[in-house]
N, C-alpha and C positions, 0 to 999 in steps of 0.2 A: 528469404533474406540470408545472405551468406556473410554474416558479421558476428563478432563476439558481442552479444547484447550488453553485457556488463560494461565492457570497455567503451562501447558506443555511448552509453548513458553518461559516462564521465566526460567524453568529448562534447556532448550536447550541453551538459551543465556548464562547462568552461566557455563554450561558444555563446551561451545566452547570459553569462555573467553571474552565475550562481556559485558562490563559494561553498565548499564542503570539506569535511574531514573524513577520510576513508579509514574504516576499521573492519577487520575481518574476525569472525568468530564462528564457532560451530552453530549448526541449526538450533534454534530455540524451540523447544517443544512444550515448555511449561512457563507459567508466570514466574515461578521461583527462579528458573534459569535466567529469564529475561531480567529480573530484578537484580540478580547477582552480576550480570554483565553490565547493566546500567550503573551499578555502584562502582565497578572497576573503571568504567569510562567517565565517571562523575557526570552523568547525564540523567535526565528524567525519563523513566521507562514509558513507552508508548505502545499501545496496541493498535495495529492497522486492521480494521475490520472491513471486508469487502462484502457488501450486502446486496440483496436483490429483492424486488417485490414481485407480485404475481403478473404484472405487466412487463416483466423483464427489463425494468429500469434498474440500473446499477448505482450503488452509492459507496464511496470510499469514506469511511468514518474513522477519524483518528481520536483515540481515547487515551488520556493520561493513565498510566499504569495503576494508579491507586483509585481510579474511578470505576464504577459499575455501569454497565450498559443497561439502559431502560429501552428495550426494543419497542415497546408500546409507545412511549413518549417520542422516541425518534421517528417512528412511523407517522405519528400525528404531525410532527414538524415538517415532514417531507410530503404530507398529504397522501399517505398510503395506508391501506387497511392492514397490511402485514409485511414484515421484513424477515428474511431468513439469510443464513450464511450461504455464500456461493459454494459450488463444488470446486474441487481442484481443477477439473476440466474447464469450467467457466473462467476461473482466474487465469489459467494458462492461455486460453483462447483470447480473452479480453485484453490482457496485457501484451500479448504478441501483436495484436491488431493495433493497440495504442502505440507501441514502439514503432511499427511500420509507418503509421501516420506521422509520428514525430520525426522519423527519418526523412520522409518526403518533404515535410515542412522545413526542416533545417537545411536540407540539400538544395533548396530553391535559391 
């Protein structure tokens, strides 16, 4: 796919009627950094957790910044014996595939 992925996402959001506010910041490596940026933007911090089970089923779990993840409880809720964090390679591969599918859907 020979497009700027970030810019294409903005086009897609506009095309399907989802409003957004764009803000740029340095990469966030710790909860403390995320909390500081959230305070500056006057928003609630949120952790985006991309999880996978042994059957290679993927789950995107959004967790408010002040909440703790109970992986055992979440695994029970999605009827799975175990959940773990995805690797960087899995995230990159999965989201590239998702973007390509979204592109083909929007371009129809």
